[in-house]
N, C-alpha and C positions, 0 to 999 in steps of 0.2 A: 932301581932302574929309573933314569930320567925320561919323562914323557913330555912331548911338546904339543901334540894335538890337543886342543882345548876341550876335552871332555874327560870326566873322571867321576868315580864314585867314592864318597867319603864314608868310612865305616867307623862308628863311634865305639871305642873300647868301653867307655863309661856306661853307655846305654846297654850294651851287650851284657856287661857284668851286672848291672842293676836288674835287668830282666831275669838273668839266671838266678840271682839271689831271691827275687820275688817268687819265681816258680819253685825254687827249692823250698821256700817257706810254705807255699801252698801245698806242695806234695806231702809235707809232714815228715817228722823224724823217723817214722817206721817204714818209709818207702824209699827206694833207690830211684834217683832221677837220671835217666840217660839223655844226654844232649845229642840230638840228631843234627849232624853237620854234613850230611850227604849233599851231592850236587853242588860242590864247592861252597858248602855252608849256605845253601839256598841263594847262591850268587854273591855272598858276602866275602868269600875268601877263606878257604878251608884252613890253611895252616895258621894264619894270623888269628882267626876266631878261636881256633883250638888253644892257642897260647893264652888268650884272655881267659878262657873257661877253665883251663888247668890252674891258672893263678887263683881262680875263685873256688877251687877245690873240687871241680868236676872229676869224677872217677870213671865214668862210663861214656863212651861215644858210639854213635851209630852212623855208619856210612853205607853206601850202596854196595860196594864190591871190594874184592881183595886189593885191586889196584889202588883205590882210594885209601884203604886201610894201611897198606905198606907205606904210602906217602905220609900218612898221618903219624905212623910209628916213628918217623924220623924226628918229630918234634915233641912227641908224647911218649917218653920212654916207659913210664910206669902205668899209664892209664889203660883200662880195658877197652878194647875196640871190637865192636860187633859188625860183621859184614852181613847186612840185612838181606841181601838177595842170593844167599847161598854161595855155591862155588862151582867153578867150571873145571874140566880136565886140565891138569897142569898147574892148578893153584894150591893144591893141598900142601905141597912142600913149603910154599911161602907162608901159609897159615901157621905151620909149625915153627918155621925159622923166626918169624916176627911175632910170635906169641899172640896170634889173633884168635878171635872166637867167631865161628861161622854159625849162621842160622841154617838149619837142615830140615828137610821134610820128605826126602826120598831115600830109598836104600842105595841109589847111585851115589848120593852125597856121602853116605857112610862108607861105601866101598872105597871111594877116593881117599878119604881120611885114613882109613885103616891101612891101605896100601902104603901111603906115605909114612905112617907111624911105624910100620914094620921096617921100612928102609932106614929109618932114623933111630930105631931102637927105643921108641917112646914107651914108657911104662904104663901099667894099668891105671886107668882113671886120670891120666895126665892131660887129656885133650878135652877141654870143656866145649860143649855145643849147646845151642838154644834150639829146641825142637818146636817148630811152628805148627800150630793146629789150624786147619781151615774150618772156621765156624760160620761161614756164609759169604766171605769175600770172594771165594772161588777164583783166587788169583795164585797164591802160593800157600803151601801148608798141607799137612797130612790130613786126610779125612779119617773119621773115627774107625772105619773098617780096616784101614791100613796100619793102625797102631800096634796090634799084636806082633807083626813081623818086625816093625821098627824097634819096639821095646826089647825084643829078644836079643838085639844086637848090643845091649848095654849090660850083658851078664858079667859075672865074676871073671876077672882077668882081661876084660876088654879095655882097650886104650881110651875108649870114649867115656865121658862123664856128662850126664844130663844136668847141666847147671841151671837151666831155665826152661820153662814151658811158656810159649808165647802165642798170642793170637792178635788179630787186627780187626778192630771194630769199624765196619764200613760206614755207619751213620751215627757218629757219637752224639749228635743233637736229637736223635730219635730214641727215646727211652725204651719203647717197645721193641724196636729192632735190636738194640743192644741187649735187652733182656733175653731175647731169643738166642743171640749169639752166646751170651753168658751161660745159658743152659748147656749148650754144646761144649763150651770150654770146661765147665764143671764136670761134665760126663767124661771128657778126655782126661782131666786131672785125676779123677777118681780111678780110672783104669790104670794110670801110671802108678799111683800109690798102691793099688792092689797088686801090681807086678813087682812091688818091693823097691821102687825107685823113689828118690827124695830130691826133687828140684829145690835149689836154694831160692829161686825167684819164680814168681808168676808175673810175666811181662805182658801187660795188657793196658791199653789206654794211651792217649796222645795228648797234645796240647789242650784240646777241648776238655778232656777229662780232668786235667790239672786245674784249668781255669774255672770249671763249673763244679769242681769238688764232687765228682761222680765216682769215687773210688770204692765206695762201700762194698758192693758185691765181691769184687776181686779181693779186696783187703780181707773180708771175712773168710773167703775161701783159702787165702794164703795162711791166715792164722790157724785155720782148722787143720791144715796139713803140716804146719811148722815151717812155712816158707815166708818170704818177704815179697811185698808188692814192688814191681818195677814199672815206672811210667816213662814213656818215650816222648820227649817234647821237642818239636821242630820249629814250626812257624812262630810260635809264641816267643821263642828265644830272640827272634829278630824283630819283635815288636808288634805283631799282628795276631788278632784272634781268628781262628779258623772259620767262624761264622760270619766274618766280614764286619762285625760291629767293633766300634772303638772300645777298647778296654783301658781304663784309667791306670791299671797296674803295669801297663806295658808302654815302652817308648820305641818307636821305629828306629832301627839302628843305622840304616843306610840312607844316604842322600846322594842323588846323582845330579851332576852339574855340568854346564858347558859355558862357553863364552860366545857372544855375538861376534861373528867374523866380518860381516859387512851389512850395510843397509841400502835400500833403494826405495824410491818413491814411484808409484805407478798411478796412472790416471783412471778415472771411472771407465769401466768397460774393458780394461786390460786384464788378461788372464795370467795365472801363475802356476808353475809346476807341471809335472807330467799329466797328460790328458786334459789339461786346462780345466780342472775341476773347481778351481777358485777363480772368480771374476770379481774385480773390485767394483763395489757399488758407490764408492766415493774416492776421492784422492786418498791413497792408502800408502802407508809406510811399512815396508816389510823388513824384518831382521832375519838374516841367514844364520843358522846354527849348524855346527859340524857334527850332527848326530842323525842316524837313520836306522832303518830296520836291520842293518848289519851290526848295529850296536845293541840290538834287542828291543827297539821301540817299534811296535807293530804298525804295519800299514793301516790297520783298523783305526789308528789315531788320526788318520787323514781328515782334515776339516772338522775334527771332533775333539781332539785333545787340547790341553792348555799347558802353559808353562808360566813361571814367575819371573818377571823382569822388574827390577827396582821395587820389589814388594807388591807388584800388581799382577793380576792375571792377564795373560796375552794368549789369544786363540791361535791354534795352528791354521795355516792358510795353505791349501793345496795338499797334494799327496805327500806322505812320508816317502822319501826315496832311500836308496841304499845307504847313503852317507850324509844326507843333509835334510833338514826341514826348514820351512819358513814360518814365521809367526808374525801376526799383525800387531804392530806396536804403534799404530796411529794414535791411540789414546794414551800413549806413554811418550810424550814428545821429547823427553830428555834422554831416552834410550840411546846408547852410543856403542860403537864398536869396542869390544873388549869387556863390556858389561858381563858380570856373572849372571847366568840364567839357571834357575832351579827346575829340573825336570821331575825329580822326586825329592821331597823335603820341604823345608820352611824358608820363608824369606819375608821379612817384615812381619805383618800379622797374618799372612796367608800360608796355607800348607796344601801341597799336593801329595797324596799318599799313593803307595802301590795299590791299595784297595780302590781308590778313586779311578786310577788308570784301568784297573780290572773291570770296573763298572762301565767305563767308556768303551771297552773293547769286548765285553761279554765273556770275560774269563775270571780267573781267581788270582789273588795276590801272589800265591805260590809261583804261578807261571810268570808273572811280571818280573819278580825278583830273579828267578832262575834264568830268565831269558837275557839278562844283561850280559853282553858278550865278553869273552876273555880279553878282547882288544881294548876294553874300557878299563883303565888302571884302577885298582882298588887302593885307596890311601887310608891308612889307619890314623884316626884323629882321637883326641881325648873327648 
């Protein structure tokens, strides 16, 4: 599709592939690495990113919901696809039709799957599921007390197959908190084994665990029961460490750019933008950019954020409006209409990262990337 409005996001195939290879190596040969590409691949473009990762040998993908999983199946015919947020009434047939794998943690989930399996004549053990255990996140997952009733559903002749047992560490940078959750996870896994079930994978750990090499307790537990470790990596795929620190093993994959649409000069004492929150203290040259909060750039960047123009930093002047921002280019006298402006990415020797924008706005890099609106075209580049 041709786009004419001068704002776009460039997504680097080479950097995404490189990040995956490095994370794959860090995970180790005895672990399975699941690429998390939910939320439109963290704003990078679900289908295009999936194609790159499949070419690199990715075998497992994690998405939010069945709708995302069905869309992904269209370009990933052989990959395994996990719907991380369970399933809703009306989705079980799509799971079976498109060979998807749901995460489950309630009997209601199992009821929906079994009903669909009966309608479709699914045989014993033909429907793999990943059973999530709540070890302290208190968000989704079965609590220990609910396990007996759930495990009873996997008896002989059931269409269900317990392929993986999973949990979610809420504070991977906190070893003590993770150790407490690990105790609960081990207790659940032991109960599963006692009940005669054998998960192929123990799925626990995210980008932080891969980067910090904190896989030992889960790996030891997996080896003890004859399973494999599965790690789920999301943010690191796209070039950022979850703790906000720069990691030399990763390269940011996305750059967001626009062009200067026009320029004006204002005199000292003249205001600019909604609410007149910017007032020129000198003769000031303002550049207008066709990007605003409807494109995903927060109003919290008003009079606070920066962009790159001709390799130099230019501060935002006034409020971010729905479709436009202004930047002060007084100290960049050669700035001209049509110049490429970098909102996220590098230009010359300068860089503005999603992490920097997160710090300016009091949030996290995840939100900055996911917030980039669908109306901003994603362009795959090498």
